[in-house]
C-alpha positions in Angstrom: 151.7 193.3 84.8 149.2 192.2 87.3 145.6 191.3 86.2 143.0 193.8 87.5 139.9 192.1 85.8 139.4 188.5 84.9 136.2 187.5 83.1 135.5 183.8 82.4 132.6 182.3 80.4 130.3 185.1 81.4 126.6 184.8 80.4 123.6 186.9 81.3 120.0 186.0 80.6 116.7 187.5 81.5 113.2 186.1 81.5 111.1 187.9 78.9 107.5 186.6 78.9 107.8 182.9 78.4 111.2 183.1 76.9 114.8 183.5 78.1 116.5 186.4 76.6 120.3 185.9 76.4 122.1 189.3 76.5 125.7 188.0 76.9 127.0 184.5 76.0 130.3 183.0 77.1 132.3 186.2 77.3 136.0 185.8 78.5 138.9 188.2 78.7 141.4 189.6 81.1 142.7 193.2 81.6 146.2 194.2 82.9 146.4 196.9 85.6 146.9 200.3 84.0 145.7 199.3 80.6 143.1 201.0 78.4 140.3 199.1 76.5 137.2 200.0 74.6 134.1 197.8 74.3 132.3 198.5 71.1 129.3 197.1 69.2 125.8 198.0 68.0 123.0 199.0 70.3 121.7 195.8 72.0 125.0 194.0 71.7 125.5 193.7 75.5 128.1 196.4 76.1 126.4 198.2 79.0 125.3 194.9 80.5 128.9 193.6 80.4 130.1 196.8 82.1 127.6 196.5 84.9 128.5 192.9 85.5 132.2 193.7 85.6 131.6 196.5 88.1 129.5 194.2 90.3 126.3 196.2 89.8 124.5 193.1 88.6 125.0 189.3 88.8 125.8 187.1 85.9 123.7 184.0 85.1 126.8 181.9 84.7 130.5 182.4 84.6 132.9 184.2 86.9 134.4 187.7 87.5 137.4 188.6 89.6 138.0 192.3 90.2 141.4 193.1 91.7 141.7 189.5 92.8 138.3 189.5 94.5 135.8 187.0 93.1 132.4 188.8 92.8 130.1 185.9 92.1 129.1 185.0 95.6 129.4 188.3 97.4 126.4 189.9 98.9 125.1 193.3 97.6 126.8 195.1 100.6 130.1 193.2 100.0 130.0 194.1 96.3 129.3 197.7 97.2 132.3 197.7 99.5 134.5 196.3 96.6 133.2 199.1 94.3 133.9 201.7 96.9 137.5 200.6 97.3 138.3 199.8 93.6 136.0 201.3 91.1 135.2 204.7 89.5 132.2 205.4 87.1 131.5 207.9 84.4 128.1 207.9 82.7 126.7 209.4 79.5 124.1 211.4 81.5 126.6 212.5 84.2 124.6 211.2 87.2 125.4 214.2 89.4 123.2 214.8 92.4 121.1 217.9 91.4 120.7 219.2 95.0 124.5 219.3 95.6 127.0 221.7 94.3 129.9 220.6 92.1 132.2 220.5 95.1 129.7 218.5 97.2 129.2 216.0 94.4 133.0 215.3 94.3 133.1 215.2 98.1 130.4 212.4 98.4 132.8 209.4 97.7 135.4 210.9 100.0 133.0 211.3 102.8 131.7 207.8 102.4 135.2 206.6 102.8 135.6 208.8 105.9 138.6 210.5 104.4 140.1 213.5 106.2 140.2 216.9 104.4 137.5 215.8 102.0 136.7 219.4 101.0 140.4 220.2 100.3 140.9 217.1 98.2 137.6 217.7 96.3 138.8 221.2 95.5 142.1 219.9 94.2 140.3 217.5 91.9 138.1 220.2 90.6 141.2 222.3 89.9 142.7 219.4 87.9 139.6 219.4 85.6 139.6 223.2 85.4 136.5 223.9 87.5 137.8 225.2 90.8 136.1 228.5 90.1 132.8 226.8 89.5 132.8 224.6 92.7 129.8 226.4 94.2 127.5 225.9 91.2 124.8 223.3 91.0 124.5 220.8 88.0 121.7 222.9 86.4 124.1 225.9 86.3 126.8 223.9 84.5 127.1 223.0 80.8 127.2 219.4 79.7 130.9 219.5 79.4 131.3 221.0 82.8 129.0 218.4 84.4 131.1 215.6 82.8 134.3 217.2 84.1 132.7 217.2 87.6 131.8 213.5 87.2 135.4 212.9 86.1 136.7 214.6 89.3 134.2 212.5 91.4 135.2 209.3 89.6 138.9 209.8 90.5 138.2 210.9 94.0 138.5 207.4 95.5 141.7 206.6 93.6 140.0 203.8 91.6 142.1 200.9 90.4 139.6 200.6 87.5 137.4 203.2 85.8 134.3 202.2 83.9 133.1 204.9 81.4 129.8 204.3 79.6 129.6 206.5 76.6 131.4 209.4 78.4 131.2 211.8 75.5 127.8 210.6 74.1 125.9 213.8 75.1 128.7 216.3 74.2 129.6 218.2 71.1 132.8 217.5 69.2 134.9 220.2 70.8 133.8 219.5 74.3 134.2 215.7 73.7 137.9 216.3 72.8 138.5 218.2 76.0 136.8 215.5 78.1 138.7 212.7 76.3 142.0 214.4 76.9 141.2 214.8 80.6 140.1 211.2 80.8 143.4 209.8 79.3 145.6 212.3 81.2 144.1 211.4 84.5 144.3 207.7 83.6 148.0 208.0 82.8 148.7 210.1 85.9 147.0 207.8 88.3 147.7 204.4 86.6 144.0 203.6 86.6 142.8 200.9 84.3 140.3 202.4 81.9 137.3 200.5 80.4 135.3 202.5 77.8 132.0 201.6 76.3 131.5 203.7 73.2 129.9 203.9 69.8 132.7 206.3 68.8 135.3 204.3 66.9 137.6 207.3 66.8 137.6 207.4 70.6 138.0 203.6 70.7 141.1 203.8 68.6 142.8 205.9 71.3 142.7 202.9 73.7 145.3 200.1 73.6 142.7 197.4 72.9 139.3 197.1 71.3 136.8 194.3 72.3 133.9 194.1 69.9 130.5 192.5 70.8 127.8 191.3 68.5 124.6 189.6 69.8 126.2 189.3 73.2 129.3 187.5 72.0 132.9 188.6 71.6 133.6 188.6 67.8 136.9 190.5 67.9 139.5 191.3 70.5 142.5 193.2 69.1 145.4 195.4 70.2 145.5 198.9 68.7 148.8 199.6 66.9 
């Protein structure tokens, strides 16, 4: 299998007052294309920071990240945005839908940014996959939390991402809705061959991925395959 993400000796520090605050320290791992992995750890362990660095949303203090063979370290902000647009999908705990757009329009945004033809038709097909074709004209405020997350799933897969980063994707959902969203997430991952990277506090969800990387104090303390 080809490598979709290569992380080498990654560290991230911030200046806090007169001190340097180290959030990540010498993190290294690689992910094969099409694999599923969970990143777990207590609050403040560096999970979300690591996710942002791997997706090119922020720059590391030291170390290197290669995403789909592209080294992110020295790219400009615009160049990293272009890499994300071509390779990356996102799902967030708080959904991050644009409130002034309908469900359909939210899914269409990445398609239109890529100047794809038939954006409306493709967006409707994606909403149908997540069971929301009949709700396509509703705004986020008119949708339940589970429905909003399903819209964000459709949007995340709209650019055919090679890797999908999901930050606590079921964190704001009840148990029944979480199970539905989890099933959709893994079904779409399997159908499209997208690499899935989950940040989660939910160890039951983490056990559904092929691999679990555990962080503590910004360092990898465990990296194991799930039997």
